[in-house]
N, C-alpha and C positions, 0 to 999 in steps of 0.2 A: 869362827862363825861367819866370817865374811865370805860370801860367795861372790862369784863374778857378777851376778845381776845386781847385787847390792853395792858393789864398788861404783863410785861416781867418777866419771871421767870429766875432765875439764871441757866446758862447752866450746866448741869450735865456732869462731865468728862466721856469720853468714857471708857468702860472697857479696861483693858490692852490687852486682847487677840484680840481686834478689832484694836488696834493701831499697832500691829506687822504686818509688810508687809508680803504679801503672798510669795513673792520671795525675799529672802535676797541675796544680792550680785549683781554683774553685770549680764546683760543678756548674754546668750551664744554667743560666737564669730561666730559660724556658725549655721544657722537656720536648715539646713538639711545636711545629709551626702553628698549629691550631691554638695553642696557649698564647702565642705572641699575638695572633689575630684577635683573640678574645680580649686581650689587654688593650689593643687598639680601640676596640668597640667601647670598652669601659672608659678609656680616656676621652673619646669623642662625646660620650654621654655626660661625663663630668664637665667638660668644657661647655656643652650646651646648657647644662643645668646651673652653671655658676658664671653668669656674665660678669663683666668688669664694670664697676661704677666709676665714672670719671667726673671730676668737678669741672664744670664749664661756666664761662661767663656768657650770659645772654643779654642782649640789649632789648629792653622793653620800654615802650612809651607809656608813661603813667597817664599823662594827659597832654593836650596840645600846648599848654602854657609852660610846663616844667621841662619839656624836652626829653632827651634820651637819658636813661640811667642804666647802670650795669647791675645785674643781680647774679649771685653765685647760685648755681643749681647743679643737680646731679643728672647725668645722662648714663643710661645703661647701654653698654656695647657688648656684642657677642664676643666671648673669649676666643681668640684665634687659636687654631691648632698649630703647634710648632714641633719640630723634631726634638729640640732641646726639652720642651715641656713634656713630650711623650716619654723621653728617656728618664726624666725625673719621676714621672708618674709611674712608670713601669719598673723603676729600680735599676735601670741600666746605668752602671756607674762609669762607663767609658763613653767616648764620643761615638756618635752614630756610625761614622766611617769605620771605626775599630770594631764595633759590634757587627757590622755587615761583613767585614773581613773574617771575623771569627766564625760567624754562621756559615760562611762559605767553605769552611774546613770540616764541617760536620758530615756525617754519613748521609743525613737527609738534607743536604745543602740545597737541592733543587726545590724542595717544599718551602724552605726558609726563604729562598730567593724570590719566590712568587709572593709570599706574604710581605717581605720587606719592600718589594716594588709597590704592592697595594698600600702599605703604610705611607710611603712617600707620595703616591698619587693622591690619596685621600687628603693628606695634609696640604699638599701643593694646591689642589683644587679648591679647598676651603679658603686658603689665603688669597688666591688669585680672584676667586669669585667675590670675596669680601672687598678686595681692592677695586674691582670693576664697578661695584655699586656704591663705592665711597665710604664703606665702613672702616677700612684699614688704609694706611698710607700706601699709595701706589708705588712710590720710590723705594720704600723699605721692602715691600713685597717683591718688587722686581729684583732688588739686590739679593734678598734671601734665596730667591729661586733662580738666580743666574740669568735673568731676562734683562737685556739691554734696552733701555728706552730710547737711546739714540746711538748712532755709530759715528765716530769721528774718522774721517778719511784724510790721509795725508798723501797728497799727490803733488808731484812736481811737474809743472807744465813748462815746456820750452817753446817759446814762440819766436818766429823770425818774420821780420817784415821784408817783403820783396816787392819790387815794382811790377807792373803789369807785364812788361816785356820779358822779364826774367821768369815770371810765372808761366807764360806761354811757352818759353823754351823748355821749362821743366816738364810741362805736359807733353811736349813732343819727344821727351826722352833724353834731352841733352843733360850732361852732367854739369852741374853748377857748383863751383867752389864757394864755400861760405865766406 
């Protein structure tokens, strides 16, 4: 009763190249550059709506007889935008530089490049503006954004003292041995 169709042949293993997945790794976090930009807007709105409360000591004069006294109070400071904060908010589990590199390998890399530059500019502008008006630490902002607040120059100066007669001979083109 066994016909050829009913006979089972042992399964041949698939070739190795067919078993490898076409896409290795997890799918991209953002399908489009617009999705990334929308997440940046959400992050900025979150930071603006959730300022940081800082405990500060303020000196207040109670009256002229008692002198100064310190009181602990709260001060509300605008939450700074940071690349690390944006990565956490957006669920980007790698460092920003790695995320940028990976986006550069996509088919729509040019669109992502524009949005990534916009993200960096918005965050940098908010940090620098906040530092300029005294809300954030100027030194920390400068360091985070690669801005040097001073340059140290190392120059070696060689000076030679010559008398007036030697100087005049040098001006006339004579070769003077040191």
